[in-house]
C-alpha positions in Angstrom: 42.4 4.5 -4.3 40.1 2.1 -2.4 36.3 2.8 -1.5 34.9 2.5 2.1 31.3 2.3 3.5 30.8 4.1 6.5 27.9 3.6 8.3 27.0 6.0 11.7 24.7 5.0 14.5 22.9 8.3 16.2 22.1 8.9 19.8 18.9 10.3 20.7 20.1 13.7 21.3 18.1 15.4 18.4 19.0 19.2 19.8 22.5 18.5 19.0 21.8 16.8 16.0 20.0 19.6 14.7 22.4 22.4 16.0 25.6 20.7 14.5 24.0 19.3 11.2 24.9 22.5 9.5 28.9 22.4 10.7 28.8 18.2 9.8 27.4 19.1 6.3 29.8 21.9 5.6 32.7 19.5 6.9 31.2 16.7 4.2 30.8 19.5 1.4 34.8 20.1 1.6 35.5 16.1 1.8 33.4 16.3 -1.5 35.5 18.8 -3.2 38.5 16.9 -2.0 37.1 13.9 -3.9 37.1 11.6 -1.0 33.4 11.7 -0.3 31.7 10.1 -3.0 28.0 10.3 -1.3 26.4 10.4 2.0 23.0 10.9 3.9 20.7 9.6 6.4 18.6 6.5 6.4 14.8 7.2 5.1 13.1 9.2 7.5 11.5 6.5 9.8 14.0 4.1 9.7 17.5 3.7 11.8 18.9 7.3 13.4 22.1 7.5 11.4 23.5 7.5 8.0 26.0 6.0 5.2 28.8 7.6 3.7 31.0 6.2 0.6 34.4 7.6 0.4 37.5 7.1 -1.6 40.8 7.3 0.5 44.3 5.3 0.2 43.7 3.4 3.6 41.4 2.9 6.4 43.2 5.2 8.6 42.5 8.1 6.5 38.8 7.2 6.5 39.1 6.7 10.3 40.5 9.9 10.3 37.7 11.8 8.5 35.4 10.0 10.5 37.5 11.6 14.0 37.0 15.1 12.7 33.5 14.9 11.9 31.6 17.7 13.9 28.8 14.6 14.5 31.7 12.8 16.2 33.3 15.9 18.1 29.8 16.9 19.7 29.2 12.9 20.8 25.9 12.5 18.7 27.3 9.1 17.0 27.1 6.5 19.1 28.6 3.9 17.1 29.9 3.7 13.6 31.6 1.3 11.3 34.2 1.7 8.5 34.4 -1.5 5.9 36.5 -1.4 2.6 33.9 -2.1 -0.2 34.6 -3.8 -3.6 31.9 -2.6 -5.9 31.6 -5.0 -9.3 28.8 -3.1 -11.2 26.1 -0.9 -11.3 24.9 2.5 -12.6 27.6 4.2 -10.3 30.4 1.7 -11.1 31.9 3.4 -14.3 32.1 7.0 -12.2 33.8 5.7 -9.6 
């Protein structure tokens, strides 16, 4: 399996973000349980409105599918995203991947 770094940029529709966040997080928990999502979280407060997600998948298309089914995507609060295959070579999490 390959690793993919996904970045989300959010719209300024904070009301929808707040309303959909519980469903979005439940969806991501399911991907963790399936061992597809390795890490995820929003950028630190005061930084860019968005998030970083690290996926494990056989193909980029699989990751694109995860993003497409994310409740944030379906609600229209992700203004743009990127999917980039990532090849870590060292670090404290490296041995766990």
